[in-house]
N, C-alpha and C positions, 0 to 999 in steps of 0.2 A: 821357536816359532811363536813369536809374541805379536805378530801383526794383528790388526783388527780382524781381517777376514779369516785368519787362521784361528784366532780364539773364538770367532763366531761359529766356525765349522769343525775344527779339529776336535773339539770337546765331544763331538758326537761319535767319534770313532773309538770303540772300546776294544778293538782287537779281535772281535768275533768274525769267523768266516761265514759267508752266506750259504744257504742251501742251494745247491746247483739244480736240484730237481723242482724248484718252485718257480719256474719260468712263466711269466705272464705275457701273452702276446700283445696285450695293450700297454705294456710297460715301455716307455720311450727308451729305457736302458737296454732293452733286448735288441741285439744287433740284427741287421738284415743278413741274408745268406752270404753276401759278399764281404761282410765285416767280421773281423776277428773279435771275439768277446774280450772286453777289457782293453782294447787297442786305443791308445790315447794319441798316437802320432797320426799325422795326416797321411792318407793313402791316396792312390790314384783315383779312386772312386769318389773321394771327398771333393766337394766344390767350395773353394774359398769364397766367402760372401763378399761381393764387391760393391754392394749397395752402400752409398755414402752414409745412409741412415741406418747402418747395421747396429747391432746391439753393443758393440765394443765401446762406442762413445757414451751412451747412457750409463753403462756399467762403470766406466772411468769417472763420469760425473758423480755417480752415487758414492764411489770411493772417496773422491775429493771432498764431497759434502760431509761425509761422516768424519773424515780426518779433521776437517775444519771445526766441527763441533767438539771433538776430543781435545783439540788444542786451545779451545776458548777458555780462558782463565776467569772470565767474568760470570760464569754460571756454575752452580754446584753440580755434584755428580748425579744427583737424582734428576735434575733438569736435563742434563746431558743425555741420560738414558731415555727419557721420554722423547727428546728431539731426535735421537738416533733411530728409535723405533719408527717414528713417522717417516724417516727417510728410507729405512731398510724394509719394513713390512710389505710395501706394495710390490716389491720385486720378487718375493717368494710366493709360490703357490702351495700354501700349507695344506689345503684340502687334498690336492693331488698327492703331495708328499705323504700324507697320512694314509691314503688308500694304498699307495705303492709300498709303503713300509710294512703293511700287513700282507699284501700280495693276494692273489686270487684264492689262495688256500684258506685264508682266514677272514678276509674282508666280508664275504657273503654270510659269515656266521653272525655278524653284528646286526642288530635291529636298527632301524633309522635313528631312534634316540641314542643308541649306543655309538653309532657312527659319528653323530654330532658331538657327543661327549668326548669320544676318543680323539677326534680331530682337534678339539679345543685343548685337551690335556696335552696332546702331542706338541702343538704349537707353543703352549705355555712352557713345556719342558725345555724346548730349544731356547726360548727367550730367557728363562731363569738361569740356565747353564751359561748362556752368553753373558748375563749380568755379572756372574762370578768371575769372568775372565776379562772383562772389558778394561779394567784398570791396568792390565799388563801391556797395553798397546805402547809401542815405541815407533820411531820413524824408520821402519823398514822400507826398502825400495821395492815397488811393485811395477812390473812391466807386462802389459797386456799384449797378446799376440793376435794375429788375424783370426777372425771368426771363421769357423768351419761348419758348413751345412751337412749334417749327417743324414737327415731325412727331410722330407718336405716341411714338416712341422717341428723339427728339432735342430737346434744350433748349439754348437759347443764354442766356448771362448776360453782358451788356455791363458793362464797367468803364471808368470814366474816371479816368485818372491825371494828376495835376497835378504837374509837375516843373519847377522853375526858371521858373515863369510860363507854361509850355507845357502844353497839354492833349493827352493821348495816348489814343486810343480802342483798347481791347483787348476782344476778344470771345472768351469761353470757350465751347467747344462740347462739350456732354455727350451721351453716348449711353447708353441703358439697356442694361445687360448682360443676356445671356441667362439667367444665373442670378439669381433674385430676391435671393439673399444678397449678390451682388456690387454690387447697386444701380446707380448711375450713375457713369461715369468720363469724364474729358476725353479726346477723341480728336483735337482740333485746336484751334488758337488763331489768331486773326487779330489782327494789330497794324497799325493804320492801314489796314485793308482787305487786308493781305497774309497769305495762309494759309501756315502752316508746312508742311503736308502737300503743297500744290501746289508750293511752292518746292523741297522735297526731291525731289518726283517729277520735276521738270525736271532737277535735278542728276543723279539716278540714271539717268534716261533717256539723258542725254548720255553717261554712262560706258558704259552697256550698248549703245548704238548703235555705239560704237567698240571695245568689248571684250566680255569674258565676265563671267559671274557671279563667277568666281574673281577677276577684276580688281576688281570692285566690293567683294568681301569684303576683298581685300588693301588697297584704299584705306581702308576703314573701320577696319582694324586699325592704321593709322598714326595718330599724334596729329593732331588737327584743326589746320588752318591758323590762325594767330593774326593 
């Protein structure tokens, strides 16, 4: 799994299982009563997004733009990283991801300054980890499938990645922002059925069950384990 999007997202999955009893009704990941939890395949209740301006096209455009930068031999690695961040950052909702990663069990425990610091550290952790993996990118084949509307403000876009003869299922989860100008942003990604948010939620819950918010922030300030 050496594709750009895999190295951007797979590094987040550390193999921890999420706490099933920490369900947040405001979490876009929580299924409606008609949905099976963790169901990635399209069901009869799912509506395929037929809008010609759906999210699949801009996601494909983003992919192509990043690949173009990676293949540019006229700029050094540091310049490539800065350029790629400019392309990728706008499509991720880091504040929402940070909130959902803590869940309703722990997010209320943080003061406003702690929430701001946690969000920044959480985003930085994702980016630093990404930087360590970016050089592994090769020319894997990516195929985006039709977007599926799971809820009024939630859209899933499946992608199949073919790498070294193996097929990898990736699911991008978009949520419509409150501001019309902000459009849609990614709030979670599943790789082979494993959710980034639920994985981090399990890790953070383990830290906070044994320590304090300050302990969590201190852990996040340290370089990620390699």
